[in-house]
C-alpha positions, 0 to 999 in steps of 0.5 A, spaced: 312 770 207 306 765 206 305 760 201 300 755 199 302 748 198 302 746 191 296 741 189 296 736 183 297 738 176 291 739 172 293 733 167 293 728 172 287 723 171 286 718 177 290 716 183 289 709 186 286 710 193 292 708 197 296 714 193 291 719 194 291 718 202 299 719 201 297 726 197 293 729 202 299 728 208 305 733 208 311 730 208 316 731 214 323 730 214 328 727 219 330 734 221 322 736 223 321 740 217 314 741 214 315 739 207 309 742 202 311 738 196 308 738 190 303 732 189 305 731 181 311 727 183 306 722 186 302 722 180 308 721 175 310 715 179 303 712 179 303 713 171 310 710 171 308 704 175 302 703 170 297 705 175 294 711 171 288 710 167 289 714 161 283 713 157 278 718 158 282 722 162 278 728 165 283 732 168 284 734 175 276 733 176 277 725 176 281 726 182 275 728 186 276 734 191 283 737 191 286 735 198 287 739 203 294 741 206 295 737 212 295 739 219 302 741 220 303 745 214 296 749 216 299 750 223 306 752 221 303 757 216 298 760 221 304 761 226 308 764 220 302 769 219 301 771 226 309 772 227 308 777 221 303 780 224 306 781 231 312 784 228 308 789 224 305 791 231 312 792 234 314 796 228 308 801 229 309 801 237 317 803 236 314 809 232 309 811 236 313 810 242 318 815 239 314 821 242 309 818 248 312 822 253 316 820 260 319 813 260 318 813 252 325 812 251 326 806 255 319 803 253 321 804 246 328 800 247 324 794 250 319 794 244 325 794 239 329 788 243 322 784 243 321 786 235 328 783 234 326 777 237 320 776 233 324 777 227 328 771 229 322 767 231 320 768 224 326 766 220 326 760 224 319 758 223 320 760 215 326 755 215 321 749 217 317 750 211 320 747 205 317 749 198 317 747 191 322 751 187 317 755 183 313 757 190 320 759 194 321 764 188 314 767 188 313 774 190 312 775 197 305 778 199 305 785 202 306 785 210 300 785 214 297 791 217 296 791 224 290 794 228 291 801 230 295 802 237 292 806 243 295 813 245 300 813 251 305 809 253 302 805 258 296 803 253 301 801 248 305 796 252 298 793 255 296 792 248 302 789 246 302 785 252 295 782 251 297 780 244 303 776 246 299 773 251 294 771 246 299 768 241 303 764 247 296 761 249 295 759 241 301 756 240 301 752 246 294 749 244 296 747 238 302 743 240 299 736 240 297 736 233 304 738 230 310 734 229 316 734 234 320 738 231 315 744 230 312 743 236 319 744 240 320 751 236 312 753 237 313 751 245 320 755 245 316 761 241 311 761 246 315 761 252 319 767 249 312 771 248 310 769 255 317 772 257 315 778 253 309 780 257 313 780 263 318 785 260 313 789 257 310 790 264 317 792 267 320 795 260 327 798 264 329 790 264 330 790 257 336 787 255 
């Protein structure tokens, strides 16, 4: 599931320039988690220190443009969404391969094994995104709808292999812009997806 990090409360009035820069960056724990923290905490802390000008408060508009989530949060959210879509692809493929002719049993076993690995990847990625309690308990969004699969076992496997290659390349291209903990997991997932391409080409080697 994918959640959007919280933004400042509408009751906030003004945040000094120093605090505003801090608001725009996602926090990162020592364990490498990407924290989508509500910035209301920073606003309240500034108020307690006497740095808020309460007179003439105009609500959130006084803060200027709403800060965008940091690169690490956006990258993690996009990676989670990509894994959700990949899982949906494989779920559809497992169903389609049930009656795809000779060799479909072996191909379906390979697709099922890869599906399980993607589900494990998704759980690991979601564990890195720490959400405020009100967002963590929100209703999950619907599962993504994958594009239609082609007919025939060979074409289905080729389509999955192409999706795996694109996903691996996309993950590798984003490694330099994220914290070390997230980069390590993304690199691991990318390597796994590259291995999936080989397995899809030789489905008899499914574990």
